[in-house]
C-alpha positions as CSV (number, residue, x, y, z in Angstrom):
1,M,0.0,0.0,0.0
2,R,2.8,2.3,0.9
3,R,4.5,1.8,-2.5
4,L,1.3,2.6,-4.3
5,T,1.1,5.9,-2.3
6,I,4.7,6.8,-3.4
7,Y,3.7,6.6,-7.1
8,I,0.2,8.1,-6.8
9,L,1.2,11.3,-5.0
10,P,3.7,12.5,-7.6
11,L,1.2,11.6,-10.3
12,L,-1.6,13.6,-8.7
13,A,0.8,16.6,-8.2
14,A,1.7,16.5,-11.9
15,V,-1.9,16.4,-12.9
16,A,-2.8,19.3,-10.6
17,L,0.1,21.4,-11.9
18,T,-1.0,20.7,-15.5
19,V,-4.5,21.8,-14.8
20,A,-3.3,25.0,-13.0
21,C,-1.0,25.9,-15.9
22,T,-3.8,25.3,-18.4
23,T,-6.1,27.5,-16.3
24,D,-3.5,30.2,-16.1
25,K,-3.0,30.1,-19.9
26,Q,-6.7,30.4,-20.5
27,T,-7.0,33.3,-18.1
28,T,-4.1,35.0,-19.9
29,L,-5.6,34.6,-23.3
30,L,-9.0,35.9,-22.1
31,Q,-7.3,38.9,-20.6
32,Q,-5.5,39.5,-23.9
33,E,-8.8,39.5,-25.7
34,E,-10.2,42.0,-23.3
35,N,-7.1,44.3,-23.5
36,I,-7.3,44.2,-27.3
37,D,-11.0,45.1,-27.3
38,K,-10.6,47.9,-24.8
39,Y,-7.6,49.3,-26.8
40,I,-9.5,49.3,-30.1
41,L,-12.6,50.9,-28.5
42,S,-10.5,53.7,-26.9
43,K,-8.1,54.4,-29.8
44,Y,-10.1,53.7,-32.9
45,P,-13.8,54.4,-32.1
46,E,-14.6,55.6,-35.6
47,C,-12.8,52.9,-37.5
48,E,-14.3,49.8,-39.0
49,V,-13.3,46.6,-37.3
50,V,-13.3,43.3,-39.1
51,R,-13.1,40.3,-36.9
52,S,-11.9,37.0,-38.5
53,N,-11.2,33.8,-36.7
54,G,-9.4,35.4,-33.7
55,S,-7.9,38.4,-35.5
56,N,-9.2,42.0,-35.2
57,R,-8.4,44.2,-38.2
58,V,-8.9,47.9,-37.6
59,I,-9.1,49.6,-41.0
60,V,-7.4,53.0,-40.7
61,T,-7.4,53.8,-44.4
62,P,-9.7,51.8,-46.7
63,G,-8.2,50.3,-49.9
64,E,-9.2,50.8,-53.5
65,G,-10.9,48.6,-55.9
66,Q,-12.7,45.2,-55.5
67,M,-9.6,42.9,-55.5
68,T,-9.0,41.5,-52.1
69,V,-6.2,39.3,-50.7
70,A,-7.2,35.7,-50.8
71,D,-5.4,32.5,-49.8
72,G,-2.4,31.8,-52.0
73,D,-2.0,35.4,-53.3
74,S,1.4,37.1,-53.3
75,T,1.0,40.3,-51.5
76,Y,3.5,43.2,-51.3
77,V,3.1,44.7,-47.9
78,T,4.7,47.0,-45.3
79,L,4.6,45.2,-41.9
80,E,5.5,46.3,-38.4
81,G,4.9,43.7,-35.7
82,R,4.7,44.7,-32.0
83,V,4.2,42.8,-28.8
84,F,0.9,44.0,-27.4
85,N,0.0,44.1,-23.7
86,T,-2.5,46.9,-22.9
87,S,-0.9,49.0,-25.6
88,P,1.7,48.5,-28.4
89,G,5.1,47.4,-27.0
90,I,8.4,46.6,-28.5
91,V,8.8,46.2,-32.3
92,F,10.0,42.7,-33.2
93,F,9.6,42.9,-36.9
94,S,9.6,45.7,-39.5
95,D,10.0,45.3,-43.3
96,E,8.5,45.9,-46.7
97,L,8.3,42.6,-48.5
98,T,6.2,40.2,-50.6
99,V,4.4,37.5,-48.5
100,K,2.3,34.6,-49.7
101,A,-1.1,34.7,-48.0
102,S,-0.9,31.2,-46.7
103,R,-1.4,29.4,-43.4
104,D,1.9,27.7,-44.0
105,D,3.8,30.9,-44.5
106,L,2.2,33.3,-42.0
107,M,1.2,33.0,-38.3
108,T,-2.5,32.3,-38.0
109,G,-3.4,35.7,-36.6
110,L,-1.6,37.7,-39.4
111,Y,-3.0,35.4,-42.1
112,N,-6.6,35.9,-40.8
113,G,-6.1,39.6,-40.6
114,L,-4.5,39.9,-44.1
115,V,-7.1,37.9,-46.0
116,G,-9.8,40.3,-47.2
117,M,-7.6,43.4,-47.3
118,T,-7.6,45.5,-50.5
119,R,-4.7,47.3,-52.3
120,G,-3.9,50.5,-50.5
121,E,-5.6,49.4,-47.3
122,E,-3.9,50.4,-44.1
123,A,-4.9,48.5,-40.9
124,Y,-3.8,47.3,-37.5
125,V,-4.2,43.6,-36.9
126,F,-4.5,42.5,-33.3
127,F,-4.6,38.9,-32.0
128,T,-3.8,36.9,-28.9
129,A,-0.9,34.5,-28.3
130,R,-3.1,31.6,-29.4
131,Y,-2.9,32.9,-33.0
132,G,0.8,34.0,-32.8
133,F,3.7,32.3,-31.2
134,D,1.6,30.7,-28.3
135,D,3.9,29.3,-25.6
136,N,7.1,29.9,-27.5
137,V,9.7,32.5,-27.0
138,V,10.8,33.9,-30.4
139,G,13.6,36.4,-30.5
140,V,12.5,39.3,-28.2
141,V,8.9,38.1,-28.1
142,P,8.1,36.5,-24.7
143,A,5.9,33.4,-24.5
144,L,2.2,34.0,-24.5
145,S,2.4,37.4,-26.1
146,A,-0.5,39.1,-27.9
147,M,0.5,40.9,-31.0
148,M,-0.3,43.9,-33.1
149,F,0.7,44.3,-36.7
150,H,0.6,47.6,-38.7
151,V,-0.1,46.4,-42.3
152,I,-0.2,48.4,-45.5
153,V,-1.1,46.4,-48.6
154,R,0.9,47.9,-51.5
155,D,0.0,45.4,-54.2
156,I,-1.8,42.0,-54.7
157,K,-0.8,39.4,-57.3
158,K,-3.6,36.8,-57.6
159,S,-2.5,33.2,-57.4
160,N,-4.6,32.0,-60.3
């Protein structure tokens, strides 16, 4: 009986720790969603907000024409990525480049925000860690970091 207790107690402790960590992560992600919503409401009350699968795209300058970014399109963009807490934090990426609008090539949050944008559109795309780097530390980005991308679509080349 005593041997059984020696094995069961550490197992129960491990399960309890896993549940506590999962609960902490869920709480963090919910708080990030709230912080993003509060920030958008306070800073961009007049702007259109497009919500797409966990991403929040705040359209600062509408684009031109009917052509929108779709899955597989090559898109010439200006991007600036920031860690987001209750406001924009450190810049971890900034460049003007061509990206393929693909789930394989972009983090989920950026992909969901980019699809549907038009040529000339300027927007801020916000998303929680769930749609970014999640639990991973990447460069200067801490684990479980929400993100904000400033995106300007310069050109779209359709995939078909």
